[in-house]
C-alpha positions as CSV (number, residue, x, y, z in Angstrom):
1,M,8.1,-51.7,2.4
2,A,11.8,-51.0,2.3
3,Y,12.9,-47.8,4.2
4,V,14.8,-45.4,2.0
5,S,16.8,-42.8,3.8
6,K,17.0,-39.3,2.6
7,T,20.6,-38.3,3.2
8,P,20.9,-34.6,4.1
9,I,23.0,-32.4,1.9
10,V,25.9,-30.9,3.7
11,E,27.5,-27.7,2.5
12,L,30.0,-26.0,4.9
13,S,31.2,-23.0,2.9
14,K,29.4,-19.7,3.0
15,N,31.6,-18.1,0.3
16,F,29.9,-17.9,-3.1
17,R,33.3,-18.3,-4.8
18,D,33.3,-22.0,-3.6
19,Y,30.2,-22.6,-5.7
20,I,31.1,-21.0,-9.0
21,I,30.2,-23.2,-11.9
22,P,33.4,-24.2,-13.8
23,L,33.8,-21.9,-16.8
24,D,34.0,-24.9,-19.2
25,H,30.6,-26.2,-18.1
26,P,28.2,-26.6,-21.0
27,R,25.7,-24.4,-19.2
28,L,27.9,-21.4,-19.7
29,H,28.4,-21.9,-23.4
30,P,28.2,-20.4,-25.9
31,N,29.0,-17.5,-23.6
32,D,28.4,-14.9,-26.3
33,R,24.7,-15.7,-26.7
34,D,22.3,-12.8,-26.1
35,A,19.2,-12.8,-23.9
36,R,16.7,-13.9,-26.6
37,T,18.9,-16.7,-27.8
38,H,19.5,-17.8,-24.3
39,S,15.7,-17.7,-23.5
40,K,14.8,-19.7,-26.5
41,G,17.3,-22.3,-25.6
42,V,16.1,-22.6,-22.0
43,L,12.4,-22.6,-22.7
44,G,12.9,-25.2,-25.5
45,E,14.4,-27.7,-23.1
46,E,11.8,-29.5,-21.0
47,S,14.3,-30.9,-18.6
48,I,15.3,-27.4,-17.3
49,F,13.2,-26.6,-14.1
50,L,12.2,-23.2,-15.4
51,T,10.4,-24.5,-18.5
52,P,7.4,-26.1,-16.8
53,V,7.3,-23.2,-14.3
54,A,7.2,-20.7,-17.2
55,Q,4.4,-22.7,-18.9
56,G,2.4,-22.4,-15.6
57,W,3.1,-18.7,-15.4
58,L,1.8,-18.1,-18.8
59,K,-1.5,-19.7,-17.9
60,L,-1.7,-17.4,-14.9
61,Y,-0.8,-14.4,-17.2
62,N,-3.7,-15.2,-19.5
63,A,-6.2,-15.3,-16.6
64,P,-8.3,-12.2,-16.0
65,Y,-6.8,-10.0,-13.3
66,K,-8.6,-9.9,-9.9
67,G,-6.0,-9.2,-7.3
68,F,-4.0,-10.6,-4.5
69,T,-6.2,-11.6,-1.6
70,T,-6.4,-13.6,1.6
71,D,-9.6,-15.4,0.8
72,G,-10.4,-14.8,-2.9
73,N,-12.6,-11.7,-2.1
74,V,-11.2,-8.3,-2.8
75,R,-11.8,-5.7,-0.1
76,G,-13.0,-2.5,-1.8
77,D,-12.5,-0.1,1.1
78,L,-8.8,0.1,1.3
79,W,-7.3,2.0,-1.7
80,K,-8.7,5.5,-2.0
81,H,-7.0,8.4,-3.6
82,D,-5.4,10.6,-0.9
83,K,-6.0,14.3,-1.9
84,S,-3.1,15.3,0.4
85,A,-0.7,13.1,-1.6
86,N,2.2,15.2,-2.8
87,G,4.4,12.8,-4.6
88,P,6.5,14.0,-7.5
89,T,3.9,13.5,-10.3
90,D,4.8,16.7,-12.1
91,A,8.5,15.8,-12.2
92,M,7.7,12.3,-13.3
93,V,5.6,13.8,-16.2
94,R,8.5,16.0,-17.3
95,A,10.9,13.0,-17.2
96,A,8.4,10.7,-19.1
97,D,7.9,13.4,-21.8
98,A,11.7,13.5,-22.2
99,V,11.7,9.7,-22.6
100,L,9.1,10.0,-25.4
101,K,11.1,12.8,-27.0
102,A,14.3,10.8,-26.9
103,A,12.7,7.7,-28.5
104,S,12.2,7.1,-32.2
105,E,8.8,6.4,-33.5
106,V,9.6,2.7,-33.7
107,E,10.8,2.7,-30.1
108,R,7.8,4.5,-28.8
109,K,5.5,2.0,-30.5
110,R,7.4,-0.8,-28.9
111,F,7.2,0.4,-25.3
112,S,3.9,2.4,-25.2
113,Y,0.7,0.8,-23.9
114,A,-2.7,2.0,-22.6
115,A,-2.8,3.0,-18.9
116,D,-4.8,-0.2,-18.1
117,A,-2.9,-2.5,-20.5
118,Y,-2.6,-6.2,-19.8
119,E,1.1,-5.9,-20.2
120,W,1.5,-4.4,-16.7
121,R,1.5,-8.1,-15.6
122,S,4.1,-9.3,-18.1
123,W,7.0,-8.8,-15.6
124,S,9.2,-11.6,-14.4
125,N,12.5,-11.9,-12.6
126,P,14.5,-14.7,-14.2
127,E,17.1,-13.8,-16.8
128,V,15.0,-15.8,-19.2
129,I,12.4,-13.7,-21.1
130,I,8.9,-15.1,-20.4
131,V,6.8,-12.3,-22.0
132,D,8.7,-10.1,-24.4
133,S,7.0,-6.8,-23.8
134,G,8.5,-3.3,-24.2
135,I,12.0,-2.5,-25.2
136,R,15.2,-3.6,-23.4
137,L,17.6,-1.0,-22.1
138,E,20.5,-2.6,-24.0
139,E,18.5,-2.0,-27.2
140,M,18.1,1.7,-26.6
141,S,20.2,4.6,-27.8
142,S,22.3,6.2,-25.1
143,S,20.1,9.2,-25.0
144,L,16.9,7.1,-24.5
145,K,18.5,5.0,-21.8
146,A,19.7,8.1,-20.0
147,A,16.1,9.5,-20.2
148,V,14.7,6.3,-18.7
149,H,17.2,6.6,-15.8
150,D,16.1,10.2,-15.3
151,L,12.6,8.9,-15.1
152,L,13.6,6.4,-12.4
153,K,15.4,9.2,-10.5
154,A,12.2,11.4,-10.7
155,S,10.0,8.6,-9.5
156,L,12.0,7.1,-6.7
157,S,13.6,8.4,-3.6
158,P,17.4,9.0,-3.8
159,R,17.9,5.9,-1.7
160,G,15.5,4.0,-3.8
161,Y,17.3,4.9,-7.0
162,E,20.6,3.9,-5.4
163,K,19.2,0.5,-4.5
164,V,18.0,0.0,-8.1
165,V,21.3,0.9,-9.6
166,K,23.1,-1.4,-7.1
167,A,20.8,-4.3,-8.1
168,M,21.8,-3.6,-11.8
169,K,25.5,-3.5,-11.0
170,V,25.3,-6.7,-8.9
171,N,23.5,-8.4,-11.8
172,A,26.3,-7.3,-14.1
173,F,28.8,-8.8,-11.7
174,L,27.0,-12.1,-11.9
175,G,27.3,-11.9,-15.7
176,E,31.0,-11.4,-15.4
177,V,31.4,-14.3,-12.9
178,T,29.5,-16.6,-15.3
179,T,30.9,-15.0,-18.4
180,L,27.3,-14.5,-19.6
181,K,27.7,-10.7,-19.9
182,N,25.2,-10.5,-22.9
183,V,22.5,-12.2,-20.8
184,M,23.1,-10.5,-17.3
185,N,24.3,-6.9,-17.3
186,E,23.3,-3.5,-16.1
187,D,21.0,-3.0,-19.1
188,S,19.3,-6.4,-19.3
189,Y,15.8,-5.0,-18.4
190,H,12.6,-4.3,-20.2
191,F,10.9,-0.9,-20.1
192,C,7.2,-0.3,-20.7
193,L,5.3,3.0,-20.5
194,F,1.6,2.9,-19.6
195,G,-0.8,5.7,-20.5
196,T,0.0,9.3,-21.5
197,P,2.0,11.1,-18.9
198,A,-0.2,13.8,-17.3
199,A,-0.4,15.3,-13.8
200,D,-4.1,14.6,-13.4
201,K,-4.6,11.3,-15.2
202,P,-3.3,7.8,-14.3
203,W,-0.2,6.5,-16.0
204,G,3.0,4.6,-15.1
205,F,5.8,2.4,-16.2
206,N,7.6,-0.8,-15.4
207,L,11.2,-1.9,-15.6
208,F,11.9,-5.6,-15.3
209,G,14.5,-8.3,-15.8
210,H,16.9,-10.5,-13.8
211,H,16.6,-9.8,-10.0
212,L,14.9,-6.4,-10.5
213,C,11.3,-5.6,-11.3
214,L,9.5,-2.3,-10.6
215,N,5.9,-1.4,-11.4
216,V,5.4,2.4,-10.8
217,F,1.9,4.0,-11.0
218,T,1.1,7.7,-10.4
219,L,-2.0,9.8,-10.3
220,A,-2.3,13.4,-9.0
221,G,0.4,13.2,-6.4
222,E,-0.1,9.5,-5.6
223,V,2.9,7.2,-6.4
224,V,2.4,3.5,-5.8
225,I,5.2,1.0,-6.4
226,G,4.1,-2.6,-6.5
227,P,4.6,-5.3,-7.2
228,F,8.3,-5.0,-7.0
229,F,11.1,-7.5,-6.8
230,V,14.7,-6.9,-5.9
231,G,17.2,-9.8,-5.7
232,A,20.8,-10.8,-5.9
233,E,23.1,-13.8,-6.4
234,P,25.5,-13.0,-4.9
235,N,24.4,-9.9,-3.0
236,E,27.9,-8.5,-2.7
237,I,30.6,-7.6,-5.3
238,D,34.0,-8.8,-4.1
239,D,36.2,-7.8,-7.0
240,G,36.6,-5.0,-9.5
241,P,35.8,-1.3,-9.4
242,E,32.6,-1.8,-7.5
243,K,34.2,-4.1,-4.8
244,G,32.3,-3.9,-1.6
245,M,29.0,-2.9,-3.1
246,S,26.1,-4.9,-1.6
247,V,22.3,-5.0,-1.6
248,L,19.5,-6.1,0.7
249,N,21.5,-6.2,3.9
250,Q,19.1,-3.8,5.6
251,E,16.0,-6.0,4.9
252,E,17.8,-9.1,6.1
253,A,18.9,-7.4,9.4
254,A,15.5,-5.9,10.0
255,G,13.7,-9.2,9.8
256,L,16.1,-11.1,11.8
257,A,16.2,-8.4,14.5
258,F,12.5,-8.4,14.7
259,M,12.3,-12.2,15.1
260,K,15.0,-12.0,17.8
261,S,13.0,-9.4,19.7
262,L,10.0,-11.8,20.2
263,S,9.7,-14.0,23.2
264,P,10.0,-17.8,22.8
265,E,6.2,-18.0,22.9
266,Q,5.9,-15.3,20.3
267,Q,8.5,-16.9,18.1
268,K,6.6,-20.1,18.2
269,K,3.4,-18.3,17.1
270,A,5.3,-16.6,14.3
271,T,7.0,-19.8,13.0
272,I,5.2,-21.4,10.0
273,Q,5.5,-25.0,8.7
274,G,8.6,-26.0,6.7
275,E,12.4,-26.3,6.8
276,I,14.7,-23.7,5.3
277,N,16.9,-26.4,3.7
278,D,13.9,-28.1,2.0
279,I,14.8,-28.3,-1.7
280,D,11.6,-30.0,-3.0
281,G,8.8,-28.6,-0.8
282,S,8.3,-31.8,1.1
283,T,8.2,-30.2,4.5
284,M,5.8,-27.4,3.5
285,P,2.0,-27.4,2.9
286,S,0.9,-28.3,-0.6
287,G,1.3,-25.4,-3.1
288,R,3.7,-23.4,-0.9
289,W,6.9,-24.1,-2.8
290,N,8.1,-24.2,-6.3
291,P,11.6,-24.4,-7.8
292,A,11.7,-20.8,-9.1
293,D,10.3,-18.9,-6.1
294,L,11.0,-21.5,-3.4
295,R,9.1,-20.1,-0.3
296,G,8.2,-16.9,-2.0
297,L,4.4,-16.5,-2.6
298,G,4.2,-13.1,-4.3
299,G,6.5,-13.5,-7.3
300,A,5.9,-13.2,-11.0
301,F,2.4,-13.9,-12.3
302,Q,1.0,-14.5,-8.8
303,D,-1.4,-11.5,-9.3
304,N,-4.5,-13.5,-8.3
305,R,-3.0,-15.6,-5.6
306,V,-4.9,-16.3,-2.4
307,I,-2.7,-16.3,0.7
308,P,-4.3,-16.4,4.2
309,F,-2.7,-14.5,7.0
310,E,-0.2,-16.6,9.0
311,G,2.1,-16.1,11.9
312,I,1.8,-13.7,14.8
313,C,-0.6,-10.7,14.6
314,A,0.6,-7.2,15.5
315,K,-2.3,-7.1,18.1
316,D,-0.2,-9.5,20.1
317,L,2.9,-7.3,20.1
318,D,4.1,-4.6,22.5
319,E,4.7,-1.0,21.2
320,S,8.4,-1.4,20.5
321,Q,7.7,-4.6,18.5
322,R,4.8,-2.9,16.6
323,K,7.2,-0.1,15.6
324,A,9.9,-2.6,14.5
325,L,7.3,-4.3,12.4
326,L,6.4,-1.0,10.7
327,D,10.1,-0.4,10.2
328,I,10.4,-3.5,8.1
329,V,7.6,-2.3,5.8
330,A,9.3,1.1,5.8
331,T,12.6,-0.4,4.7
332,Y,10.9,-2.1,1.7
333,N,9.2,1.1,0.8
334,E,12.3,3.3,0.9
335,L,11.9,3.1,-2.9
336,L,9.0,5.6,-2.6
337,P,9.7,9.3,-3.0
338,S,9.0,11.7,-0.3
339,G,5.2,12.4,0.0
340,A,4.3,9.0,-1.4
341,F,6.2,7.3,1.3
342,E,4.3,9.0,4.1
343,V,1.0,8.2,2.5
344,M,1.9,4.5,2.2
345,M,3.1,4.2,5.8
346,T,-0.1,5.9,7.1
347,R,-2.2,3.5,5.1
348,V,-0.2,0.5,6.5
349,E,-0.3,1.8,10.1
350,T,-4.1,2.3,9.9
351,H,-4.3,-1.5,9.4
352,L,-1.5,-2.5,11.8
353,D,-3.9,-4.6,13.9
354,E,-4.5,-6.8,10.8
355,T,-0.8,-7.2,10.1
356,Y,1.0,-10.5,10.5
357,F,4.6,-11.6,10.7
358,A,5.6,-15.1,9.6
359,W,9.0,-16.8,9.9
360,L,10.6,-20.0,8.6
361,G,14.0,-21.2,9.7
362,P,16.3,-21.1,12.7
363,V,16.9,-17.8,14.5
364,N,20.5,-17.0,14.5
365,D,23.1,-14.9,12.6
366,E,24.5,-17.7,10.5
367,T,21.5,-19.6,9.0
368,P,19.4,-18.7,6.0
369,F,15.7,-17.9,6.7
370,Y,12.4,-16.7,5.2
371,F,10.0,-14.1,6.6
372,R,6.9,-12.4,5.5
373,V,5.0,-9.2,6.7
374,H,1.4,-9.4,5.5
375,S,-1.5,-6.9,5.9
376,P,-4.6,-6.0,3.8
377,L,-2.4,-3.3,2.1
378,V,1.1,-4.8,1.8
379,M,2.9,-8.1,1.7
380,N,6.7,-8.0,2.0
381,E,8.7,-11.2,1.6
382,F,12.4,-12.1,2.2
383,D,13.9,-15.4,1.2
384,H,17.4,-16.8,1.1
385,H,17.7,-19.1,-1.9
386,N,19.8,-22.0,-3.2
387,G,22.0,-21.5,-6.2
388,V,20.7,-20.9,-9.7
389,W,23.9,-19.5,-11.3
390,L,26.0,-20.7,-8.4
391,A,26.2,-24.4,-7.6
392,N,25.1,-24.5,-4.0
393,A,22.2,-26.9,-3.5
394,L,21.1,-25.4,-0.2
395,P,20.0,-21.8,0.5
396,K,22.8,-19.4,1.2
397,K,22.7,-15.9,2.7
398,Y,24.3,-14.5,-0.5
399,H,21.3,-15.3,-2.7
400,I,18.3,-13.2,-1.8
401,H,14.9,-12.5,-3.2
402,T,12.7,-9.7,-1.8
403,I,9.2,-9.0,-3.0
404,Q,6.4,-6.5,-2.3
405,R,2.8,-7.1,-3.2
406,L,-0.1,-4.6,-2.7
407,P,-3.1,-6.8,-2.0
408,N,-6.7,-6.1,-2.8
409,R,-5.9,-4.5,-6.2
410,G,-3.3,-2.2,-4.9
411,D,-0.8,-3.8,-7.4
412,Y,-0.2,-1.7,-10.5
413,G,-2.3,1.1,-8.9
414,T,-5.3,-0.8,-10.1
415,A,-7.7,0.2,-7.3
416,L,-6.7,3.8,-7.7
417,Y,-7.2,3.6,-11.4
418,D,-10.6,1.9,-10.9
419,E,-11.7,4.7,-8.6
420,W,-10.5,7.4,-11.1
421,F,-12.2,5.6,-14.0
422,K,-15.6,5.6,-12.2
423,T,-15.3,9.4,-11.8
424,Q,-15.0,9.7,-15.5
425,R,-18.3,8.0,-16.2
426,T,-20.4,10.1,-13.9
């Protein structure tokens, strides 16, 4: 058998401007197309990598919901309503009522669903519309869009809302760089409202689109946010009125600092199989890579995925390392408002001895990497990606995906909803 060498790809520049697709490239034309026209064109072309991925996602979407687990079995002892929870449910109700008041009857019908509706799971993070649920911000009146932003402010911490707005602005910057401003902008997100807003009943909402997806559930002081996805390509605006704005630096720094804090023996235990510059999954275990999520395991439509714990367990860490591991989770959950944040972190800390940290890639300040924090209650992922709207074939530190999953039916507040629903039948 003849030996065929696999020549490594070499890319020296770390500046995203060196990988901008030429503006006369067919992929960027017509540049006045809107999101739905763009989506129809992409999904109608089998040669585009996202098309078969999306077909697989829709099969997963149509499967009954079970929950994200480590072995296929849901642990039922983890998510219980905390009577001490004092999240801003009342303020959220007022803000949601204002959304309903600002909407026309047609708009309300488009974005309103039952509290346990299937459409919770319709979110996805590409700029391509996979499931067209709810109503997009860009289709709303200015008063309705403002009301939705007020709902976000009421539901998130100030820092969390700031992160969301930055993700929107960075997405708009990518739209400007690619001249696809009708496809990627600050308003290219779907909004859905689930249930009837009330202080003592379960309800919530989601907001999703390119590089930003939030699923927010509340019940009597509990506020749960998951799954959520925040990403960017590039992650810093280098021109215009928002020059210098960036996102996801804190998550990147926290993961790298934690890995550096480990001894060589601990780093070896934390490191999982694969190479960061793997562009086809050939160095990774079967099923652990796809062209949309790369190394990410908790992305869109992965609601029933089975992912065993991997890496180093918190039981094998010293106290400073255990605190640093919790700090990573806290950084991801800075989206949560006061009250809800404390409840979440108490839950996570209770199961710290069942929490694992996994790493893929070199350990230095220059090279891209992937990491995962995984416990019975939370899974946080960070991944540097190759180019989608930029032309770099290898991962670069300016293209980032972050994901949070809440295993064992924590996603979408499902376990809390299930618990509440049982009380209504007795």
